[in-house]
C-alpha positions, 0 to 999 in steps of 0.5 A: 834095491836100498841104493847107497849114496856117494860118499863124495863128490866126484872128479870133475874137469876145469870144465865141468866145474865152471859149468856147475860154477855157471849154473849156482850164479844163474840160480843165485840171481834167479832167486835175486831178480824174485827178490826171495830170500835164500830161507824162503827158497830153502823152503820151498825146496824143502833143504837147507840154507847150507844146502842152498849156499851149496848148490849155489855155489855149484859144489858137485857135491849137491844132488842133481834132485837137489838142483831141480828142486831148488829150479822148481823152486825157482819155477825154471823147471820147465828149463830142464828139458832144454838139457842135451835137448840139441844133441847134433852131435848124437845125432849126426851119429845115428844119420850116419849108422841109417844112412844107406852109402854110409852103410855099404861103404862099412860091408866087407 
């Protein structure tokens, strides 16, 4: 199966854009704290310096895979296990569906 890449970045809402910009800034700060050049991180991640610059800017057109590669190059790839780990709303919805009292109320 051949997968095609989207021709442009997805449309994001302002809050999502701020979150992505925040991620980019945290990546930049992590690189600087480690005193690594953009060339070194780009090389470790297997990407170009312009792509790293875009990731550090929080560009929505940068692939998720690239963000993962940059995190790995910085030794932060374990942080991915924290993404969506605490799904309080989803767990509450799941618990409501499995709670016998709630299910009894749903029956006609």
